[in-house]
N, C-alpha and C positions, 0 to 999 in steps of 0.2 A: 574492457579495463581491467587492470590487475586486483586480484583479490587480496586486500592489504591484511598484514596483521599488526596487531597493537601492542606495544611495548608493554611490558609487564604481564600480569595475569589475565588470562581472557576469561571474560564472562560467560563464554559459550560453551555448550556441553562437548564439543568435539575436541579442544586442546587445551594447552597449557600457554600459549602466547608468546612461547620461545622464540628467538633469533631464527630466520630462514636461512638455509644454506644456498649459495647462488645457484644451485642447480633445481630448486624445488619449483613446481608449477603451482597451480592454484586449485588444489582439492582439499578436504578436512585432514588434519591430523588427528590421531588418536592417540592419548597419553600413555605412554610406557607402562605395563602392568606388570606387577609384582608376581615372581612365580616363574614357571618354565615358559609361558608364553608371552611374547613381547608384543603381540598384535591382537588387538581387539576386532572380533569378526563383524562383519557386515553382509544382511542376507544378500544373495548373489543379484536377483532381481532388483533390489533398492540401488547398490552399487552401479548395476547396468544403466539404471536411471538417472542416477547422478551423473555419470559420464555421459550420457546421451544429452543431458541438460547443457552441458559445457560444449559438447561438441556442436550442439545446434546453434552455437556463437561463433566457432572458431573452426568447424569443419570436420569431416570424418577421419580425417589424417591423425587427429590426438587420440591416442589411447591411454595415456596416464604413465607410459614407459619411462618417462624421466623423472619419476618421483622418487623421491629418497627419504628413507632406505626402501620405502614401498608405500603403495597407496594410501596406506593408513599409519603414518609414522608418528613421531611423538609431537611434532610442530602444530600450534594451532592457528587457525585462519579465523578472523573475526566475522568473515562473512559468511561461513558455512557453519551451522550450527546442527548439533546432534545431541539425542537423547540416549541413556544408556537403558535398556528394557528388556528383561528377559534375557540376559546375556548376549544381546545383540546392540550394535548401535543404528540408530534410526535417525535419518535427516529430518529435522523440524523446522530448519529455516534456511534459505538462501536470499542473499540480499547482495544484488549488484549495484555499485555506486560509486560516489567519489572517494579517492585516496585522502585521509585525513592527516593532520598536521601531526598527531601522534602514531601514525602507522609507520610500520616497516615494509615497504614494498620489497619483494625479491627482486634482484638486479637483474637478473637475466630471464624475468618472466615474458613469455612469449604467447601468453593465454590470452589476456585483455589487457590493450594498450590504449590508455585515456588519450583523446577521444578515439572511439571507434572511427576507423579511417573511410568505411563506406557504409552505406545504410544497410541496414539488418533488421528482421521481425522476429517477434518471439515465437520460437518452434511451437508448432501447433500437436506435436506428438508426444507418446509417453509420458504424459500427465498423472495418468491412471495408475502408473507405478509408484507414484509419490502420494496416492491417494490417503493412505491411513498414516501417514505420519508428518508430512508438511504442513505447517501451522503458521507458516510467515514467508512472503514472496514479496520482494522489494526490488525494483529497478530506478534508479533515481538520475536525473541530470545528465542525459545524452539525448540531444534532439535527432540523432541519426539512428535512434531505434525508432522503426516505423511501423506501418501497417495496421491492423485491427487487433484487439486483444481476443486471444483465439477462444472460442466457445468452451474447448476442451479443459479450460481451468475449472469447469464445472466439476469436473473430476474430485477436486482436492474438498473433500468433505469436511476435512478437519481445519481448513484454512481458517485464520482467525485476523490475519493481517495482508491486506494487498494494495501496495503502494507502488505505483507507477507515475512518478513525478517528472515533470519537464522534458516529455518526449515528444516524439512527432506522431504520436496514434492518433488513428481516425477511426470512423466508424462509428457502431452505436454500442451502448453499454450491453454486455452477452451477459446478464444476469437473468437466469431462467427461474420460473416459479419453483419452490423446494429446493433450490441449490445454493450453495455457500450460506446456509442458514446459521453457520457459526462465526462468520466474520464480525469483528468486532471492531475493525478500522478498514474503510473503504476511502482511499485518497489517490485520486486520480486528476488533480491540478495540474495545469500548463500544457495540456495536450489540444488536440482538434477533435476531440469527440463531439458528435452532433446527434440530431435527431432528440427524441422526448426521453425525460427521465421515465424509466419502465415500471409499471406499476408494481412490478414483483419487487421492487426495492422494499415495499410494507413489510415482506416477509424476513426481512433481515432483523428479527426483533432483539437481537444480542448486540447490535451495532451501537458504538460508541461515540467514534469520528467518522462524520461523513463530509469529504471535501470533493466538491466536483468544479470548484473554482477555474476561472481562467480556461473555458472550453467554447465550443458553440452551441451548447444546448438551446432547445427551445421549446414552445408549448408551455403548458402551465405548470405550476408548482403542485405536485399531485396530493390527492387528500389522502393517499395512503401513508404519506410522510408521518403524519400523526400516529402511527402504530408503533413508532420507532421511541417507545418510551423510556428506554435507558439512555438515550442519546445524550452526549456532552457536548459537542461540537456540530455545527450546521452551517457549512459555506458554500454558498451558491452563486458567489459574485462571479461579474465579468462573464456572462453568459446573455442569452437572448430569451432569456424566461419571460411570460407573457401573462396577461389576465391578472386577475385578482388573488391575493393570497389568500389561502385558505384558511377557514376559522378552525380545522384541525390542528392547526400548528400549536394553538393551544394547550395541546395534550403533552408537548413536548416540556414537561415540568422539571426536567433535569438539566435542560440546555443551558450552557454558561455564557457560550459564544456563538453569535448570530449575525452573519454577514450575508446581505441580499443586495450590495450595492453594483450599480452599473447593469442593471437588467432592463425590462420594461412593464415593470408591475404598475398596474393600476389601480384605483379605488380606495387609497391610504391604506393605513394600518388597521388591520381587522381587529376588532375589539378584543378577541379571546387573548392577543399577545399580552395581555395582563396576566393571565394564568401562568405565564413561564416566570413561575415567581424564582427560578435560581439564576435567570440572566445577570451577568455582570458586563458582558459588552455587546453593542448592537449597532450594527452600520447598514443604513438602507438607503444612503445617499445615490445621487445620479440615476433617477428613477424618474419616469413622468411624473407631473403635476399630481398629487395625491388628493387633493380636493378637500382639504380641512381635514385630512387624515389623523392630525394627534388629538382632535376635540372627541370628548367622551372617553377618554381612555384613563383608568384611575392608576395613574403612576405611582400613588403611594404603594400599590401591592407588588411594584418591583424594587423592593428595598435594598437588593442587592444590586442593582445597577450603578455600574460606575462610570462606564462611558458608552456615550450612545451619539452617532452622528445623522443627522436627519435633514439632508439638504437634497431638493427637486430641482428638475429644470423643465421647460416648455418643451 
């Protein structure tokens, strides 16, 4: 896809949100500096990693030679964010997704054309070069992005947001123990990810948003999810999860949104659900008969609950 520019002032650290000349490609622009130098520097290895990321989608033929006036000019792209630190620009976020209504798309951009014309996989190499600076990685709404999530993403030790929505991604979750521990948002909805939720998810103790909805996950809802104390949103809907909802879910005192619909949970709502005192919305419809699963729960404890949907099927 084209990396769009937003009209007006960009909120990202790489640029100003100015209009793109027709020959501009899809790399971040650095605001023009006051003084003798008009180009802010970027460490060579990091620049190479950024170029390599783009080349992973478009091919090795692309080298940024068509960028105007140089690879880091004065025009800002909303999809690549940089922070200025110790006299250098560092990539902090790369987001490849839809072109918005208020975006200005470069008219001759030949880098990413929506939609991708042929299936392509997320590159598996060079992520380690972005390990110290990248904190957000987002790929949205293109089913032609296929394959598995590369395990090399584990190199991104400062990553806070991993969003891979509405893709054709398959395979298992590549979350290894002790990796990606700074994640605050993990959203992988609308893919074909299978297997069980790995126990290592319990080590993501800074996680705020956890959305694995609309996949092919199976197995049980792990006890380790109860370790995610800061969690605000938990969405596991439209999977094939089974067995009972663990009592440890009651440890999630900060969750405001809980969606477990369209799975194969058995045994009713666990009593500890009443300890989720911040709940505002809860949906558990389209699961097998819970067997009187509403009885015995002190609903008065859930004083913030505004919406709840509880419909079962045989």
